[in-house]
C-alpha positions, 0 to 999 in steps of 0.5 A: 473434458471437464477435467481439462477445463478445470485444470485450464481454469486453475492455471489461468487464475494462478497465472493472473495472481502471480502477475498481480503480485509482481505488479504490486511488488514493482509499485511498492519498490517504485513508491519506496524510491519516490518517498525515501527521503520522507520515510523516517521510521526505522521500524514499525511498530514504534512510539514515534514520532516518525513517518512511514509509507503506507498503502490502501484501497481508495475508491477501488484503486490502490494508493500510496501515502505518507503517514505519521506514527506518534502515540502522543500527537494529535494528527490528522490522517493523510489528505493525499496519496499517489497511485502507481502511475505517480498521479496525486490523488486527493483523499476525502475522509481517509478513516472511512474511505481508505481500506486494507491499509498496510505498511510498505516501508519500513517493513513491519516487525512481527 
């Protein structure tokens, strides 16, 4: 009986993980389409200056934002982002409050 319970638990969690990844991929594609005219970086990393689409976690929720890459510019971090529903989110203190930041577009080169 315990074996069946363990197998069902593993199956449940793996199904949830796959579903969450699909939602994130769909949201990534939606945000790339929304910001395609603002994304000017061709590849990352680069010396810039250019804009890329990033994502991160802000107050427990996934947000997307446009940020600049510029090795010689004195820039401020993004002041606003968008959730997957397209709602604008004001970002307070980006450097301390946005975690797990990743590049969405262009794809990061290794």
